[in-house]
C-alpha positions in Angstrom: -18.6 187.9 -49.3 -20.3 185.8 -46.7 -22.7 184.4 -49.7 -19.2 183.8 -51.6 -18.2 181.7 -48.8 -21.1 179.6 -48.1 -21.2 179.1 -52.2 -17.6 177.8 -51.8 -18.5 176.0 -48.9 -21.9 174.0 -50.5 -19.3 173.2 -53.7 -16.6 172.0 -51.8 -19.3 169.6 -49.5 -21.1 168.6 -52.7 -18.9 167.9 -54.9 -15.0 167.5 -53.4 -15.9 165.7 -50.3 -19.0 163.9 -51.9 -21.9 162.3 -49.5 -20.4 158.9 -48.8 -17.2 160.2 -47.5 -19.5 162.7 -45.4 -21.4 159.6 -44.0 -18.7 157.4 -43.0 -17.5 160.7 -40.8 -20.7 159.4 -38.2 -18.5 156.1 -37.7 -16.6 158.2 -35.7 -18.9 159.6 -33.2 -18.7 157.6 -30.0 -21.8 155.6 -28.3 -24.3 157.2 -31.2 -26.3 155.0 -33.5 -27.1 157.1 -36.7 -29.6 156.2 -39.5 -31.1 157.3 -42.7 -34.6 155.5 -43.5 -36.8 156.5 -46.8 -40.6 157.4 -46.6 -41.6 153.8 -46.1 -39.3 153.6 -42.8 -36.9 151.3 -44.5 -33.4 151.8 -44.0 -31.0 153.2 -46.6 -27.8 153.6 -44.5 -26.5 153.4 -41.4 -23.2 153.7 -39.0 -21.2 151.2 -37.9 -22.8 151.8 -34.1 -26.3 150.8 -35.7 -25.5 147.6 -37.5 -23.5 146.4 -34.0 -26.6 147.7 -31.9 -28.8 145.0 -34.1 -25.9 142.4 -33.4 -24.7 142.0 -36.9 -21.8 142.6 -38.8 -22.6 144.7 -42.1 -24.5 147.3 -43.8 -25.6 145.1 -46.2 -27.9 143.0 -43.7 -30.2 145.9 -42.7 -30.5 147.9 -45.8 -34.1 147.6 -47.0 -35.5 146.2 -43.8 -37.6 148.0 -41.3 -37.4 148.0 -37.3 -40.1 145.2 -37.9 -37.2 143.2 -39.2 -35.3 143.3 -36.0 -37.4 144.5 -32.9 -40.4 143.3 -31.2 -43.5 144.4 -32.5 -44.3 147.2 -29.6 -41.0 148.7 -30.1 -41.0 148.9 -34.1 -44.4 149.9 -33.9 -43.0 153.2 -32.0 -40.4 153.8 -33.9 -42.9 153.9 -37.5 -44.8 155.9 -35.7 -42.2 158.4 -34.9 -41.3 158.3 -38.6 -44.6 159.5 -39.5 -44.9 162.0 -36.9 -41.7 163.5 -37.9 -42.6 163.7 -41.5 -45.8 165.5 -40.6 -43.4 168.1 -38.9 -43.2 166.9 -35.5 -39.4 167.0 -34.7 -37.8 165.0 -32.2 -34.9 166.5 -30.3 -33.1 165.0 -27.3 -36.1 162.8 -26.1 -34.8 161.0 -23.1 -35.4 157.3 -23.4 -35.0 154.1 -20.8 -33.7 150.8 -22.6 -32.9 147.6 -21.9 -29.2 146.7 -22.9 -29.0 142.8 -23.8 -27.2 142.2 -20.5 -30.3 143.1 -18.7 -29.0 146.4 -17.3 -30.8 149.5 -18.2 -29.3 152.6 -19.9 -30.4 156.3 -20.8 -30.4 157.3 -24.4 -31.1 161.0 -26.1 -32.6 160.7 -29.1 -33.5 162.8 -31.9 -35.2 162.6 -35.4 -35.6 165.3 -38.2 -37.5 164.8 -41.9 -35.3 164.6 -45.2 -35.7 166.2 -48.0 -34.8 165.9 -51.6 -33.6 168.5 -53.9 -37.2 169.8 -54.7 -37.6 170.2 -51.0 -39.9 167.4 -51.0 -39.9 165.2 -47.7 -38.8 161.9 -48.9 -37.7 160.1 -45.5 -36.0 160.7 -41.8 -32.7 160.6 -40.2 -31.9 160.3 -36.3 -29.6 159.8 -33.7 -29.6 158.0 -30.4 -26.9 158.7 -28.3 -26.0 156.8 -25.2 -25.7 158.9 -22.1 -23.5 159.1 -19.4 -24.2 158.8 -15.8 -22.9 162.0 -15.2 -24.8 163.8 -17.7 -26.6 167.1 -16.9 -29.6 166.1 -18.9 -30.1 162.9 -16.6 -30.2 165.3 -13.5 -34.3 166.0 -14.4 -34.9 163.1 -14.3 -33.7 161.9 -10.7 -37.3 161.4 -9.4 -37.8 158.1 -11.6 -34.1 157.0 -11.0 -34.8 154.9 -7.7 -37.8 153.6 -8.7 -36.3 152.4 -12.2 -33.5 150.5 -10.4 -35.7 149.3 -7.8 -38.1 147.6 -10.5 -34.9 146.4 -11.9 -33.4 144.5 -9.0 -36.8 143.3 -7.7 -38.8 142.4 -10.8 -38.9 138.8 -10.1 -40.8 139.8 -6.6 -44.4 141.1 -6.0 -44.2 145.1 -6.2 -46.9 147.3 -5.4 -46.8 150.9 -6.7 -47.0 152.3 -3.5 -43.6 150.9 -2.6 -42.3 151.9 -5.6 -43.4 155.6 -5.0 -41.7 155.2 -1.5 -38.4 154.7 -2.9 -38.6 158.3 -4.4 -40.3 159.6 -1.6 -43.3 160.7 -3.9 -47.0 160.0 -3.8 -48.5 157.1 -5.9 -50.3 160.0 -8.3 -47.0 162.0 -8.3 -45.0 158.8 -9.1 -47.2 158.3 -12.0 -47.3 161.8 -13.5 -43.4 161.3 -13.6 -43.7 158.0 -15.3 -46.2 159.5 -17.8 -43.6 162.3 -18.9 -40.1 160.9 -19.1 -41.1 157.1 -19.8 -45.0 157.4 -21.9 -46.3 154.9 -19.4 -47.7 154.1 -15.8 -45.3 152.1 -13.3 -47.6 149.2 -13.4 -46.9 149.3 -17.3 -43.2 149.6 -16.8 -43.0 146.7 -14.2 -44.8 144.4 -16.6 -42.7 145.3 -19.6 -39.6 145.0 -17.6 -40.9 141.5 -16.4 -41.4 140.3 -19.7 -38.2 141.9 -21.5 -36.3 139.7 -18.4 -38.0 136.6 -19.6 -37.7 136.9 -23.4 -33.8 137.6 -22.8 -33.9 134.3 -20.8 -36.1 132.3 -23.4 -33.2 133.2 -25.6 -30.3 133.0 -23.5 -30.9 130.0 -21.4 -32.6 126.4 -21.5 -34.8 126.6 -18.5 -38.3 125.6 -19.0 -41.0 128.4 -19.8 -42.8 127.7 -16.8 -39.3 128.4 -14.5 -38.7 131.4 -16.2 -42.1 132.8 -16.0 -41.9 132.0 -12.2 -38.4 133.8 -11.9 -39.7 136.8 -13.9 -42.5 137.5 -11.4 -45.5 135.5 -12.9 -47.1 133.2 -10.7 -49.9 132.1 -13.8 -47.9 130.4 -16.9 -51.4 131.2 -18.9 -51.5 134.5 -17.5 -47.2 135.2 -18.6 -48.1 133.5 -22.1 -51.1 136.0 -22.5 -49.0 138.9 -21.7 -46.0 138.1 -23.9 -47.8 137.6 -27.0 -49.4 140.9 -26.4 -46.5 142.6 -25.8 -43.9 140.6 -28.7 -46.1 139.5 -30.9 -45.6 135.4 -30.4 -45.9 133.1 -27.4 -42.8 132.0 -25.6 -43.0 128.7 -27.0 -42.9 129.9 -30.0 -39.9 131.9 -29.4 -38.2 129.2 -28.5 -39.4 126.7 -31.2 -38.1 129.6 -34.1 -34.9 129.5 -32.1 -34.4 125.9 -32.0 -35.8 125.3 -35.6 -33.4 128.1 -37.3 -32.1 126.4 -40.4 
């Protein structure tokens, strides 16, 4: 009887509902980004929230494109590396990630990724979910030790910040803070500070007409040349090139 119920369920899902109707159900999930990629990490489907997250309007604008078309190189390469790992059997389940929103605020996300199989059980791509986490989520309680340092960097990235004062905000030693950052953010506190400064600089380059030198200063960089080198290392382009590309858009 159980086998018959299972068979009937599969027939209903495959022949009655159809895949397209099932996929549209993912548009109903609140604060959840859903996507499907092929083996080359190109998008073959995404829900409406994913499209909105990229600042676009239709699914057609992203089909056949990869993360390199939408994200800074350092982020896109991490996403693509994840895809390869997942296709090689390393599943990602509820991985906690800290991302900067367009507003400049931070938000915590839980991400899960799995391989995609065809009817012959061959891996043909990946799919995944990223969910914006509520501040009261029980999962976030496990990373309380870095919440204060993260918030401190968000509010003071324009100032000189030493790792010792960052550790003090969480009542931790420097070595303990570094271990927590490595565990939850996969980077050192210094790397995190630098990336937050550069992310804010990138946002200001796009949203304001302030001189690049002024933006560098406001984001905690005293030397323009050092700022430009760090910016290019992270985003793959110079601040001046980013500005030129924005102003010279057709």
